[in-house]
N, C-alpha and C positions, 0 to 999 in steps of 0.2 A: 686411292683406297685408304691410304694412311690418313689423308685429310678428312675423308668421310667418317672414319672411325673416331678421329679426334672430335669432329663436330657432334657425333652421337654421344660421345662421352661428356662433352660440355653441356649439351641439352639435358642429358640424364642427371647431371649434377644440379642444374638449375631446377629441374622438376622435383628432385629430392628435397632441395632447400625449400621450395614453395610448399610442398606437402608437410614439411617439418614445422612450418610457420603457422599452420592452421590445422585444426582437427575437429571432427564431429564424432561423438561417442554415443552409441546406442546402449541403453542399460535397462534393467527391469528386474522384477521379482514376481514369482508366482507362488501362491500359498493356498493350499486346500487341506482340510482335515475334517474330523468329526468333533462336534462341540455341543455342549449344553451351557448356555449362558446363565449366569447367576440370576435367579428369580424366574427362570423359564423352565417349563416341563418338556420343551421341544428338544429333541436330539436331531441335529441337522448337519449337512455338509456346509462348512463355513470357511471363510477367509480370515485367518487370525491376525495377519500383519499387513493388510491392505495392499493387494497386488497392484502392480503398476508397470508401465513402460514409458520410457522417456528418452529425450535427446538433450545433450549438452555439447556446446562447442566453443571454440576459442579461435580468434584470428589475430595474428601478430600485425599490428599497424605500424611498427617501427618506432624508434625512439623510446622504447620501454613501455609503450602503450599497447593495449590489446582490447579487442571487442569480445564480448561474452554473450551467450544466450543459453537458456534452458527452458524446456517445457515438458510437462509430465502428465500423462493420462492415467487416471485411476479407474479401475473396473472390477467387476465381480466375476472371477473366473469360472464359477460354477454355472452361470447362465449367460455370461457375456454382456450383461447390462452395464451401463455407465454409472459410476458412483456420484451420487448427489446431483444428477442431471447436468453436470458441468464437464465438458470433454477434457479440458486442461485443468481439472480440479486441483491437482497436486501443486503445480507451480507453472508460471509463464512469465519469463523475464528476459530483458535485454539490458546490457550495461557495458561499462568500460572499467578496465583495471590497469594498474601500474604500480610504481613504487609507493604511491600514496594510499593504496588499498584498492577496494572495488566499490563501484556505485551501480546498483541495479534498480530497474524500474519495472513495475507490473504487479502481478499477484505472487506473493512470496511469504516465507515464514517470517514471523516477527523476530527481532533481535533477542527479545527476552526468552522466546521459546527455544531457539536453536543454540544459544550459549548458556542458558541456565535451566529453565523448567523441564527441558527434554533430556538432560544429561544425568539426572539423579536416579531415575527409575531403572533398576537392573533389567526389567522386561522391555525397556524401550517404548513403553506405551502400547505394546502389542499383546495380542491373545486375550483370553478371558482373565489372565493374571495381571493385566495392566494396572499399575499403581498410580501413576501421575494423573490419570483420568479421574481418580477418586480423591485427589488432593491438589497438587500444584497447578493443574490445568483444568480444574473442575468448574468453578463458579465464575471466576473473574477473568483469568488470563486468556488471551487469544493465541491461536496457533498460527494462523495466516492472516494476511490483510490484502485487500484489493486496492488497486489504484494508488500504489505506494512507491516511495523511493527509500532505499536502504543503503547505508554505508557500512563497510567492514574493513577493519585494519588489523594487522598482525605486527607486533613489535617484540621479537624474541618469543618468550613464553606467554606473552600477554595478547589476548584477542579482545577487541572492542567492536561494538556494533550499535547502530541506531537506525530507527525507521520512523517515518511519518507518512500518513495517508490522507486522502480526501475524506471529509465527513460524509458517511453514507446516508442514504435516504432514511429518515427517521432518527438519525443520530443527533447528538448535541455537541460533542467535542470532536475535534480532529484527532483521531487515534495516533498514538506514538508509543515507542518503547526504547529503552536503552539497556545495554548489558555489557558485562565484562567477564572474562574468564582467564584465569592464570593457571598454568600447569608447569610443574618443575619436578622431574623424576617421578616418584610415586604419588605426589600430591596434586590435587586439582581443587580450585575454589572458584565459585561463580556467583555473581550477583546481578539482579536485574530489577527494573521498574517498568511496569506496563500500565498505560492509561488508555482504556478502551473508549468507546464512543459515548457512553452515558455521562450524565452530569456528575455523578458521585463515585463511580467505580474506579478502582485503582488497586494494584497489587505489587508489593515488593517481595522479592524472593532471594534467599541466601542458601547456598548449598556447597557441598564439596565431596571429594572421595579420596580414599587412600588405598594403595595397593601394597600388599605385603605377601611374599611367597605366592601361593596359588590363589589367594583371596583378594577381593576388592570390596570394600565397604563404602557406602554412600549415605549421606544425610542431607535433608533439605527442609526448609521451613518457608512458609509464605504468610504474609500479613497484609491485610488491606480491607477494603469496603466494597460491597456490591452496590448496584445502582439504587437500591432502596436505602442506602446509607447505613447498612447493618454490617457490623464487624465480622470479618472472615479470618479464621485461623487454620492453617494447614501444616501438615508434617508428613514426612516420608523417610523411611529408613530401609536400606536394602543391602544385600550381600550377594556376590557371585564367587563361586569356588570352582576352579578348574579341577576336573577329575580325569586322570590319565591324559592321553594325548589328544582325545577328541571330544570329551564331555565337559559339561558345565552344569552345576546345581545352582539354581537361583531361588532366592527367598526375599520376602519383604513385607512391610507393614505401612499402611497409609491411613490418614484420617483427616477429616475436615469438620470444623465447628462453625456454624453460622449463628451469630448472635448468642443467645443463652441456651440454645438447643443442645442436646447431647451430641457428641461427635459421631459422625458416620464413619465406620471403620472397615478396613479391608486387609485381609492376610492372604498372601499367595505363595505358592511353592511350585517350582518347575524344574525341568531337566531339558538340556539341549545336547544333541549328539551330531557331530559333523561327520557325514559320510564322505565329504570331499570339501574343497575350498568353497564350493558353490551350492552344495546340497546339504540340508540339515533336517533332522527329525526333532520334533518338540512335543512335550506334554506338560500340562499344568493342571493344578487344582486351586480353587480360590473360594474364599468365604467372605461375604459382606454382611455386616451388621448395620442395617438401615435405621438410623435413629428417628427419622421422620415417620416412617411407616411401622417402626417397632417390629421389624422382621429380620430373620437371619436367612441368607440365601447362599447356596453353594453352586459352583459351576466347574466345568472341567473341559479339557480339549486334548487332542493329539492329532498331529498332522505333519506335513512335509513342506519345506520351503526350498525353492530353487532360485538363485540369483544369477544374473548374467550382465 
């Protein structure tokens, strides 16, 4: 009896060790609310922050080496349809990690996006209030790239990343980007360079943020050329202020100039209220001055997000 109990205990210890060495995590986000997009007269049920469900996992290979994978499905929760007709539209990667950093292959975010152009917007690029979509990621920068390989490394407060991909059908250049981000206490600064697939397009971005008390301010600029070899200038400024234990007020301004045309400008204001660690209410209002069409457009939304 004692030997049987000892054997069971040993087997249980080995099983626990094995499960501790590898893991698979299911995660996701559901977002639905009522919205009127800027420039539209339609009021509709809308997904403000791109609902998704995904899996990520890690396996300990020994010797400090680990295998990694992630794939993420994007969908429209109001009707269940697939986003952009690609089932794993969000991300689909496999890779290896260790003391050297990580190397991932597949469809993934560019280094420039995840370390620089996505970290300045207080709205995170979501809802009708999205600011980076009207500036730092509007004309030239890429968000994701297919058939790519990406390296990430972390050295204290410094993060670096670089990616390169196959030249897609119809492209001229092999797309690549490099980026670095440094954080120390309340400060964060980031810089990136993105070279898409065209013969002339490129974008350099510099930005940062500073947190003091309940407020966080952020600034970013982008300079480059589009594929028509026309100069592009971008700017974004934002602020997030915590209100009480569960609320946040967000505000920001973004603009882009293409060549000698007047800048297209966007101003947004929003509020977030956390009902729990996973459920949040949101509301926003935004106004866009479209220099190309010479129009002013207003949009608004309010909804609920649940993450898991």
